[in-house]
C-alpha positions, 0 to 999 in steps of 0.5 A: 428331809427336804434340802433347800440350796440357796445360790446368790447370783450376779452375772452368772448366766453362763454357769447355771445350766451346768450347775443345775445339772451337777446338783441334780446328779449329786442329789438324786436321792434327795428331795431338794429345791434350788433357790436363786436369789439374783441381784437384777444381773445385767446378763439376765441371770434370773431370766435363764434360771426361770427358763431352767425351772421347767427342767429343775426344781428352781425358785427364782427371786429377782431383787431389783433394789437390793444388793449384796451376797449376805443379804441375798442368802438371808432372803433365801433362808426366808424363802426356803421350805427345807429342813436343811439349808445349803449355801453355795456359789453359782460359779462352780468353784463350790463343786456340787459333788460335795453336797452328799457329804455335807448332808451326810454329816448333817444326818449324822448329827452335825448342826453346821457342816462347812466345806473347808479349804483348810482342813486336811484334804482341802485345797485351793486351785490356781490362786496367786500367792497374794490371794492365799496370803490375804485369805489365810490372814483374814482367817487368822485375824478372825480366829484371834478376834473371836474366840468362839470360832478359834477352832474352825479352820475355814470360818469364812467359807461360802460353801456350807450346810446347816439345819433350819433351827440354826438361823431360825429366829436369829437376827442376822445383819452381816456386812459383805460376803462372810455370812458364815462367820455371822452364823457361827457367832449368833446361830443356835447350834452345838456341833460344827463339822468341817469336810475338805473340798477343793476350791476350783477354778471359775467356769465363766464370768468374773470374780466378785473379789474387790479391794472393798471386800477386805474393808467390809470384812474388818467392819463385819469383824468389829461388829461381831466383836462388839456383839460378843462383848470382845470390844468391851473386854479390850477396853477393860483390859486397857483400863486395867493396864493403865492402872498397872502403870500407876501402881508400878510408878507408885511402888517404884517411888515408895521403894526408892524412898524406903532406901532400895536402889533404883535398880532393885526397886523396879523388880518388886514394883513391876511384880506388884503391878503384874499382880494388880493387873491380874486381880482386876482382869480376873475379877472384871475383864475376864470374870465370865470366862474364868477356867481352871485354878487361880494359881494356874491363871496367875502363872499364865498371866506372868508368862503373857507379861514376859512374852509381851516384854520380849516382843517389846524389847525385840521390836524396840531394838530392831527399830532403833537399829533401823534408825527410828527415834528411840521414843517412837520405837519404844511406843511401837514396841509397847503397842505390839506388846499390848496386842500380844499380851491381850491375845495370849491372855484371852486365848490362854490365861482365860481361854 
């Protein structure tokens, strides 16, 4: 079984010799190749890789008019001859000593094996608090926005192995650095395994992390949500919510005109609007992901509505207490309530 290790590079010349040596030590029992995809590095990383190809099984691809980690990985997939692909960085923050464990899990039946910083036993060395916060925040947003990956602890890892069939024939078009997330959404697979590893300290060179990285991540996330149909689902949920407002207003008016007090009339009108929203969401918004019994979904939907109402109430009173105009405070509360209700319904009621 041949293994193709794809390493996108840019200004990583100083790391290559140790990287290749440690890969060779780790994979002595494997037939492997290293594919360096270099974006015409000013430090001539590609040249150093070619020099080392006399000692190690290295194939060098120098891209002059292209840039980007994800597109470099895709180019590596096209050039690879192995049945198993491994993607890793050249800076030694992805320790080659983890490679045998990744390959072992593939041999045991996994389709994708992720070297994870966030499963038990995994960790990150020497990161500032703000960077840890950004990383975990980005992962949380991704897992909420894309239910398909909600059980994966580190869907943005840059260190992973997969069978060739996972990406064969799949059109990948990622933005930025996070190609694994694209593969997890679009790839052909049934089993994903995560193994712990320690994300180490860079040996040499500079980190590629920039402010633009987060913007590209959000753009990528939006595109994947659209591809998965989650944007359409969110729009439908919004339309149903607006219909619920109309139902609520109509029945409130009707019950008051039938003689109920305004204080009492709001109760049945609210319940009817909740039932209206549930029916349309069940038949339209979430019809393709319905699970369990109808009454269970209805109960969960009521719980989501109650959770959203509590969030709206708390945010409203906090903002009013802080001096914000009550109408603006209410609008902010409604916005947060909508987000909470959608998340709870997507992951619990129709999860």
